[in-house]
C-alpha positions in Angstrom: 1.2 -5.9 22.1 0.7 -3.4 19.1 -1.5 -4.6 16.1 0.6 -5.9 13.1 0.2 -4.0 9.4 0.7 -7.4 7.7 0.4 -11.0 8.9 1.6 -13.8 6.8 -1.3 -16.3 5.8 -0.7 -19.7 7.5 -0.2 -21.6 3.9 2.4 -18.9 3.1 4.3 -19.6 6.3 4.3 -23.4 5.6 6.0 -22.5 2.5 9.0 -20.8 2.9 12.2 -21.8 3.4 12.6 -20.5 7.1 9.7 -23.0 8.7 10.8 -25.8 6.4 14.3 -25.1 8.6 12.7 -25.6 11.4 10.4 -28.4 10.6 14.3 -29.9 10.1 15.6 -28.8 12.9 12.7 -30.5 15.3 12.8 -33.6 13.5 16.3 -34.3 13.6 16.8 -32.7 17.8 13.6 -34.0 18.5 12.5 -30.3 19.8 9.6 -28.2 19.5 10.4 -24.8 18.3 7.3 -23.1 17.5 7.8 -19.5 15.9 10.8 -17.6 14.8 11.2 -16.3 18.5 12.0 -20.6 19.5 13.9 -20.8 16.5 16.5 -17.4 17.0 17.4 -18.7 20.5 17.8 -22.4 19.5 20.5 -20.7 16.7 22.4 -18.5 19.1 22.3 -21.1 21.9 23.7 -23.9 19.3 25.7 -21.7 17.2 28.0 -24.3 16.1 24.7 -26.9 15.0 22.9 -24.0 13.2 25.7 -22.6 11.1 26.7 -26.8 9.8 23.1 -27.1 9.3 22.6 -23.7 7.2 25.9 -25.0 5.3 23.8 -28.0 4.2 20.9 -26.7 4.1 21.5 -23.8 1.3 23.9 -26.3 -0.8 27.3 -24.5 -0.6 29.7 -26.1 -2.9 33.6 -26.8 -1.6 36.0 -29.0 -1.5 36.0 -29.8 1.9 33.7 -28.8 4.7 35.9 -30.2 7.4 34.9 -31.4 10.8 35.2 -28.5 12.6 32.9 -25.5 12.9 33.9 -23.0 15.1 37.7 -23.2 16.6 37.9 -20.6 19.9 34.4 -20.2 20.4 34.8 -17.8 23.3 37.3 -15.8 21.4 35.6 -12.3 20.3 37.6 -10.9 18.4 40.0 -14.2 17.3 37.1 -17.2 16.7 37.9 -19.5 13.6 35.0 -20.9 11.4 35.4 -24.1 9.2 39.1 -24.2 9.4 38.9 -26.9 7.2 37.2 -26.2 4.4 38.3 -25.3 1.1 35.6 -23.3 -1.4 35.4 -20.5 -4.1 32.9 -18.1 -4.0 32.7 -17.4 -7.6 31.9 -21.2 -7.7 28.8 -20.7 -5.6 27.4 -17.4 -7.4 28.0 -19.9 -10.9 26.4 -23.2 -10.3 23.5 -22.3 -12.5 24.6 -21.9 -16.4 21.4 -22.5 -18.5 19.5 -19.9 -20.4 17.9 -18.5 -17.6 18.5 -14.9 -17.3 21.0 -13.8 -14.4 21.5 -10.1 -15.0 19.1 -7.6 -16.1 21.1 -4.4 -16.5 19.3 -0.7 -17.0 19.7 2.6 -16.4 18.2 5.7 -16.4 18.9 6.0 -20.0 16.2 3.5 -20.4 19.0 1.3 -22.2 18.4 -2.4 -21.5 20.4 -6.0 -21.3 19.9 -9.6 -19.9 22.7 -11.6 -19.5 21.5 -15.4 -19.1 23.5 -17.5 -16.5 25.4 -19.1 -19.8 26.4 -15.8 -20.8 27.8 -14.9 -17.7 30.2 -17.8 -17.0 31.7 -17.2 -20.4 31.8 -13.7 -20.0 34.0 -14.6 -16.4 35.7 -17.2 -18.1 37.3 -15.2 -20.7 38.2 -12.0 -17.7 39.6 -14.8 -15.3 42.0 -15.9 -17.9 42.9 -12.3 -18.9 43.7 -11.3 -15.1 45.6 -13.9 -15.0 47.7 -13.6 -17.5 48.4 -10.0 -16.0 49.5 -11.9 -13.1 47.1 -11.3 -10.8 46.9 -14.5 -8.5 45.5 -15.6 -5.3 45.5 -12.5 -2.5 46.1 -10.0 -5.1 43.6 -6.7 -5.4 41.6 -6.0 -8.1 39.7 -2.5 -8.3 36.4 -1.4 -9.7 35.8 2.0 -10.9 32.2 0.9 -11.7 28.6 1.8 -12.7 26.5 -0.3 -11.1 26.5 -2.4 -14.4 27.3 -5.7 -15.6 31.2 -5.1 -15.6 31.3 -4.6 -12.3 29.7 -8.0 -11.4 31.9 -10.0 -13.7 34.7 -8.1 -12.8 34.1 -9.3 -8.8 33.7 -13.2 -9.6 36.4 -13.3 -12.2 38.4 -12.5 -9.4 36.9 -14.4 -6.6 37.2 -17.3 -9.6 41.2 -16.6 -9.0 40.8 -16.2 -5.0 41.6 -12.4 -5.8 40.2 -9.7 -3.4 37.6 -7.1 -5.3 37.2 -4.0 -4.3 35.3 -1.5 -6.0 33.5 2.3 -5.6 31.5 4.0 -7.6 32.7 6.7 -10.3 31.1 9.5 -8.7 34.1 9.5 -6.1 36.3 11.9 -6.9 40.5 11.5 -7.4 41.3 12.0 -3.7 38.2 9.7 -2.7 39.1 7.2 -4.8 42.9 7.6 -4.1 42.7 7.1 -0.2 40.4 3.7 -0.9 42.6 2.1 -4.0 45.7 4.0 -2.8 45.8 2.0 0.2 45.1 -1.4 -1.0 47.5 -1.4 -4.3 45.3 -3.3 -6.8 47.1 -5.2 -9.4 44.8 -4.6 -12.3 41.6 -1.4 -12.2 38.4 -2.2 -14.6 37.1 1.0 -15.0 34.2 3.2 -17.0 35.0 5.9 -19.1 31.6 7.7 -17.4 28.3 7.7 -16.1 25.0 9.8 -16.4 23.2 11.4 -13.4 20.1 13.1 -13.6 20.4 13.2 -17.7 23.8 14.9 -17.4 27.0 12.7 -18.5 29.8 12.8 -16.4 33.3 12.0 -18.4 35.6 10.5 -16.0 38.7 9.4 -18.4 40.6 12.0 -16.9 39.8 10.7 -13.7 40.6 7.6 -14.4 43.9 8.8 -16.1 45.0 10.1 -12.7 44.3 7.1 -11.0 46.4 5.2 -13.5 49.3 7.5 -12.7 49.0 7.5 -9.1 48.9 3.7 -8.0 52.0 2.4 -9.1 51.1 -1.3 -8.5 49.0 -1.5 -11.3 49.9 -3.3 -14.2 46.8 -3.2 -16.6 43.6 -1.0 -16.8 40.7 -1.7 -18.4 38.5 0.9 -19.6 34.6 -0.2 -21.0 32.3 2.1 -22.4 29.5 3.0 -20.6 29.0 7.0 -21.1 30.3 6.5 -24.9 30.0 3.6 -27.3 33.1 3.3 -27.4 35.7 3.0 -25.3 38.6 5.7 -25.2 42.0 4.8 -23.6 43.7 7.7 -24.8 46.0 9.3 -22.2 45.2 6.5 -20.0 48.5 4.4 -18.9 48.5 0.9 -19.0 44.9 1.1 -20.3 43.2 -1.5 -22.7 39.7 -1.8 -23.5 37.2 -4.2 -22.0 36.8 -5.9 -25.7 39.9 -6.3 -26.3 41.4 -7.8 -22.7 38.2 -10.3 -23.0 39.5 -11.3 -26.9 40.9 -14.7 -25.6 39.0 -17.7 -26.6 38.9 -19.1 -23.0 35.8 -21.0 -22.1 36.1 -22.4 -18.5 36.7 -21.2 -15.2 39.0 -22.8 -13.0 37.3 -22.1 -9.5 40.4 -22.0 -7.6 39.3 -23.4 -3.6 40.7 -21.4 -0.7 40.1 -21.4 3.2 36.9 -20.2 4.0 38.6 -17.1 5.6 40.4 -16.2 2.4 39.9 -11.9 1.8 37.2 -11.5 -0.7 35.8 -8.4 -0.3 37.5 -4.6 1.1 34.9 -2.7 1.7 35.3 1.3 3.4 34.0 3.2 6.1 32.8 6.3 5.0 36.2 8.1 5.7 34.3 11.8 7.2 36.9 11.1 10.4 39.9 10.4 8.4 40.9 8.3 5.9 38.3 5.3 5.3 39.1 2.2 6.9 40.2 -0.9 4.7 38.0 -3.4 6.2 38.4 -7.4 4.9 36.1 -9.4 4.1 36.2 -13.2 3.5 34.6 -15.2 0.9 33.4 -18.3 3.4 32.0 -15.8 5.8 29.9 -13.8 3.2 28.6 -16.4 1.3 27.2 -18.3 4.3 26.0 -15.3 5.7 24.2 -13.9 2.6 23.1 -17.3 1.8 21.1 -17.1 5.2 20.1 -13.8 4.9 18.7 -14.3 1.2 17.1 -17.9 1.7 15.9 -17.8 4.9 15.1 -13.9 5.7 14.4 -13.2 2.1 12.8 -16.2 1.4 14.7 -15.7 -2.0 15.0 -18.9 -4.6 15.3 -19.3 -8.4 11.7 -17.7 -9.2 12.8 -14.5 -8.1 13.4 -11.4 -9.7 15.9 -9.3 -6.9 16.6 -5.8 -7.3 18.6 -3.4 -4.9 19.2 0.0 -5.3 22.7 1.0 -4.9 26.0 1.8 -6.0 29.1 -0.3 -6.4 30.6 2.1 -3.4 27.7 0.5 -0.9 27.7 -2.8 0.8 24.2 -3.3 -0.5 25.5 -4.1 -3.8 27.5 -7.1 -2.2 24.4 -8.5 -1.0 22.6 -8.0 -4.2 24.9 -9.9 -6.3 24.9 -12.8 -3.8 21.4 -13.5 -5.1 23.1 -15.0 -8.4 23.4 -17.8 -5.5 20.5 -18.2 -5.2 19.8 -18.8 -8.6 17.4 -15.8 -8.6 17.5 -12.9 -11.7 19.2 -10.1 -10.4 18.2 -6.6 -12.0 20.9 -4.0 -11.6 19.9 -0.2 -12.0 22.7 2.7 -12.6 21.7 6.2 -12.4 19.0 8.8 -10.5 16.1 6.9 -9.0 14.4 10.0 -10.1 15.3 10.1 -13.7 13.9 10.3 -16.5 10.8 10.9 -14.2 10.1 10.1 -10.5 8.2 6.3 -10.5 11.1 5.3 -13.1 11.9 2.2 -10.6 8.7 1.6 -10.0 8.0 1.4 -13.9 10.7 -0.9 -14.3 9.5 -3.4 -11.3 6.5 -3.8 -13.2 8.3 -4.3 -16.6 10.6 -6.8 -15.1 8.6 -8.4 -12.7 10.2 -7.8 -9.9 9.6 -9.9 -6.6 11.9 -8.5 -4.3 12.4 -4.7 -4.5 15.2 -3.2 -2.2 15.7 0.7 -1.3 17.0 3.0 1.2 14.4 4.5 3.4 15.1 8.2 2.1 14.0 6.9 -1.0 10.8 5.9 0.4 9.9 8.9 2.0 10.6 10.9 -1.4 8.5 8.3 -2.7 5.9 9.9 -0.3 7.0 13.5 -0.8 6.3 13.4 -4.4 2.9 12.0 -4.1 3.8 9.0 -6.0 1.1 6.0 -5.8 3.4 2.8 -7.6 0.6 0.6 -6.7 -2.3 2.4 -8.7 -0.3 3.4 -11.5 1.7 0.0 -11.9 1.2 -3.8 -12.3 2.8 -5.1 -9.0 1.2 -8.3 -8.6 4.6 -9.8 -8.6 5.7 -8.1 -5.9 5.7 -9.6 -3.0 8.3 -8.0 -0.4 9.6 -4.7 0.0 13.1 -4.3 2.2 14.4 -0.5 3.1 17.8 0.1 4.5 20.3 3.0 5.2 18.9 4.6 7.9 15.7 4.1 10.1 12.5 4.1 8.2 10.3 6.2 9.4 6.7 5.2 10.8 4.7 7.2 8.7 6.7 5.2 5.4 5.2 1.6 6.9 1.5 3.5 6.2 2.6 5.2 3.2 3.7 1.4 1.8 0.9 -0.4 2.3 -1.8 2.0 1.3 0.0 3.3 -2.0 2.5 0.5 -2.8 0.7 -3.4 -2.0 -1.0 -3.9 1.0 -0.3 -7.1 1.1 3.8 -7.8 1.3 6.5 -8.3 3.4 8.0 -5.1 4.3 11.6 -5.4 6.0 13.5 -2.8 7.6 16.6 -4.3 7.8 20.2 -2.9 9.5 24.0 -4.1 9.6 26.6 -2.5 7.6 29.9 -2.0 5.8 31.4 -3.6 8.9 29.7 -6.9 8.4 28.9 -6.9 4.7 25.6 -8.1 6.2 22.8 -7.3 8.9 22.1 -7.6 12.5 18.3 -7.0 12.1 16.3 -8.3 8.7 12.9 -9.3 7.7 11.3 -12.2 8.7 8.6 -14.3 6.5 6.8 -16.2 9.1 6.3 -12.9 11.3 3.9 -10.2 11.3 5.2 -6.9 10.5 4.9 -4.1 13.3 4.6 -0.5 12.2 8.2 1.2 12.8 10.4 -1.9 13.8 12.2 -3.9 12.5 11.2 -7.4 12.3 13.7 -9.7 13.8 16.9 -10.0 15.3 19.0 -12.7 12.5 19.6 -16.3 12.8 22.8 -17.6 14.5 23.2 -13.6 15.4 23.7 -13.0 19.7 22.0 -9.6 19.0 21.1 -7.3 22.2 20.9 -3.9 23.4 23.3 -3.2 26.3 23.4 0.1 29.0 26.8 1.4 29.4 27.8 -0.7 32.3 27.7 -3.8 29.8 23.6 -5.1 31.3 20.9 -6.3 28.9 17.7 -4.3 28.5 14.8 -4.7 27.1 11.9 -2.0 26.4 14.9 0.5 27.0 17.3 2.2 24.7 20.9 1.2 24.5 23.7 0.0 22.4 23.5 -2.9 19.6 25.9 -5.5 20.2 26.7 -8.5 19.2 28.0 -10.6 22.6 29.1 -14.5 20.1 31.0 -14.9 17.2 29.7 -14.6 13.4 30.6 -15.8 10.3 31.1 -12.5 8.8 32.9 -10.8 11.3 35.6 -8.9 9.4 39.0 -11.0 8.7 40.3 -7.8 9.9 41.4 -4.5 8.6 43.8 -3.9 5.7 47.0 -2.7 7.2 46.8 -3.0 10.6 49.0 -6.1 11.4 48.5 -5.9 15.2 44.7 -6.0 14.7 44.8 -2.8 17.2 42.7 -0.7 14.9 39.9 -3.3 14.5 39.8 -4.2 18.4 39.2 -0.8 18.9 36.7 -0.2 16.4 34.5 -2.5 18.0 35.5 -3.7 20.6 36.8 -1.6 23.1 33.6 -0.6 24.5 32.5 -4.0 25.7 35.6 -6.3 25.7 34.6 -9.5 24.1 31.5 -8.1 22.4 31.0 -6.8 19.2 29.8 -2.7 19.6 27.8 -1.9 16.5 27.9 1.9 16.9 24.0 1.8 16.9 21.5 3.4 19.2 18.9 0.6 19.5 16.2 -1.0 21.9 14.0 -4.4 21.8 10.5 -4.4 21.7 8.4 -6.1 23.1 6.9 -8.1 19.9 10.9 -9.0 19.8 11.8 -6.5 16.5 14.1 -3.8 17.0 14.0 0.2 16.5 17.2 2.0 15.8 17.3 5.3 17.0 19.9 6.5 15.0 24.0 6.1 15.3 25.5 6.1 18.9 28.1 8.8 17.9 25.3 11.0 17.0 23.2 10.8 20.0 22.4 13.6 21.3 22.6 14.5 25.2 20.7 17.5 26.4 20.9 17.7 30.1 22.2 14.6 30.4 19.3 12.8 28.8 19.8 10.4 25.5 18.1 11.5 22.6 18.8 9.4 19.3 18.4 11.9 16.4 15.9 9.0 14.4 13.2 10.1 16.6 13.3 13.6 15.6 13.7 13.3 11.9 10.4 10.9 12.0 8.7 13.8 13.4 10.1 16.8 11.3 9.3 15.3 8.3 5.9 14.7 8.8 5.5 18.8 8.6 4.4 19.8 4.9 7.6 21.7 3.2 9.8 20.0 4.7 12.1 17.8 2.2 14.7 16.4 4.8 16.2 17.7 8.3 20.0 17.1 10.5 20.4 17.1 14.1 23.5 17.8 15.9 23.8 18.6 19.8 26.2 22.1 19.6 28.2 22.8 23.1 26.7 25.5 24.9 26.6 26.8 28.3 28.1 24.0 29.7 25.4 21.4 28.0 24.3 20.3 24.6 21.4 22.5 23.4 19.6 20.2 20.1 20.0 22.2 16.7 17.9 21.5 13.8 18.9 22.5 10.0 15.9 22.2 7.6 16.0 21.8 4.0 12.5 22.7 2.3 10.7 22.6 -0.8 11.9 25.1 -3.5 10.2 28.5 -3.2 9.4 27.7 0.9 10.8 30.4 3.5 11.3 29.1 7.2 9.2 31.3 9.4 8.2 31.2 12.5 4.6 29.8 12.2 6.7 26.5 10.1 9.2 26.6 13.4 6.1 26.5 15.6 4.6 23.8 13.7 7.6 21.8 14.0 8.0 22.9 17.8 4.4 21.5 18.5 5.0 18.1 15.9 8.3 16.8 17.9 6.7 17.9 21.2 3.1 16.2 21.3 5.0 13.3 19.6 8.2 13.0 21.8 9.0 14.9 24.5 10.2 18.7 25.8 13.6 17.6 25.8 13.4 16.8 21.6 12.4 20.1 20.7 15.4 21.9 19.1 16.2 25.2 20.7 17.3 26.3 17.5 15.6 25.8 13.5 18.2 26.9 10.8 17.4 26.3 6.8 20.0 25.3 4.9 19.6 25.1 1.2 21.7 21.9 1.2 22.5 18.5 3.6 25.8 17.3 3.4 26.0 13.3 2.2 28.1 10.7 1.8 28.9 8.8 -1.4 25.8 6.2 -0.3 23.5 8.9 0.7 23.8 8.6 4.2 23.6 12.3 6.6 26.9 13.3 8.1 25.8 14.9 11.5 29.3 14.6 12.5 31.0 16.5 9.8 28.5 19.4 10.3 29.0 19.1 14.1 32.6 19.4 13.8 32.1 22.8 11.2 29.5 24.5 13.8 32.2 23.4 16.7 34.8 25.3 14.6 36.7 21.4 14.2 38.3 20.1 11.2 36.4 18.1 8.9 39.3 15.6 8.1 38.0 14.0 4.5 35.5 16.0 2.5 36.3 13.7 -0.1 33.8 11.4 1.6 31.5 13.5 0.8 29.1 13.6 -2.8 28.5 17.5 -2.0 31.2 18.7 0.5 30.7 22.5 -1.0 27.5 21.8 1.2 29.9 22.0 4.6 30.1 25.9 4.2 26.5 26.6 4.7 27.3 25.9 8.6 30.2 28.0 8.6 29.7 30.9 11.4 25.7 30.9 10.9 25.0 33.9 13.2 21.7 31.9 14.2 24.1 29.9 16.7 26.0 32.8 18.5 23.1 33.2 20.8 
């Protein structure tokens, strides 16, 4: 058994909401659940009892819950949760209506605004009324072309109060990227920004908003708010109205329209790097119940907390973050570069706002270490009790860095799930220790397993991450997929009746998880499967390497490993550094992990949510088309990988 990096004190464990739930189950069921392993097993073996109990424990507000918890429990897909329930998502996020801060809104320009729960309710009331005046009814779509500001939260809550469906993307999306998404779902109203700032540079988006307005025939109104400028300028934008004018009505109350549990709430999008993005439809009840479970139990969030996640409105972590309002917590929104105007800006914010739960990406934590930041020495992080990381696997060395340079007494939770489920399969656990390089646990009520190619369960070996039983936040389906074929092909083709998530993973002896990368990016030299995360972890130990990307190149009837590295400014890849990279990989993995080719590049292509695009690069070096470059934040980087002479021998 490995030595933990952090172990919660018994008094801390006893005070958690998860421990309280376990005591409740023991008392009511006359059983003896002793630890998280027992609790998780019980939750999976008693799915209906668990999710029904959770509903009551987290205080879901509903017109009706109903007697039936799960219809068709053996159907995957096809199971239906709480079929008699009627609730409203927005009502559950706006149940607190006092002067307590609901949103703390800040950005790289150091602007700051605090919006109380009472003020948030009032603004949602006005926008909800105006949307209805525009003809928005239950099931209609409202789209947001929005930075991470209060406008996105108010827009989502107002839409959900009516039963309309919210869908958003961040303003760094190009016109075609937006049209590929919103053009499919035909929104009735678009809420849009006049611009945003990135790394100190102001970027005006009004021309793009005008293009979007002209291209989407279904729009009845385009509501433009000032974010870059002091006042909204709607000239040249068809059907445009300013935010202030649109919300000028005197409405004071929100009418929360109750909807079925599986009523659509969100449309999220796949990255779209292999074609037009899939429009993934998520339910109001499934999203609410799953998020409350993850926030209250796995993060131990309550009304005393200040929750932050560095995200944009084009990433599902924004949806997850905003659900913190259902716990009565204060939610911190930040827009802009995480390193502007200076590298420690987010940690300065953490001190100023008294952040208790700080969420970010694995890439950000690695970048902080590369920058030599020591936030725990420079800032007062006494209130900070948890750091969450997702987006990619958190390297073992990043675990060390967090406990060494940020804080030695906190829960470090590497979490994993995705847009597909608007939630997580693997999470933090406040009653368990943290082990280096491991995600702490599989989520409660989630029958997560690892399968080999034949569908056999594995322990201590790498395989496909799957979920073998239904869970409430499974998507309703894909937009414009009437027979459900695309949905079934996406998740159930590999193992019929079992959700295959597309991650390459293993369950550890400590009952944690390690994610080794995406299954479709797994390397296969000599028939041996290698997760790219195993290589990245070693490469980024090498001083001078900022980041890397690894693919498998078809070569001489086999696959050879090719590694691309981006180095610190002014450095050139020479034989000495190549040898150091190879030695580091060989010493800490196996000879098969060692790249056949190591090539320096000036940029690495990534999606707008910051994920590197291994498949797109693999297509480029094999002369295959990349179907949707508009899904990339830096599509020009793909040209760096075309016709490389190093790959011809």
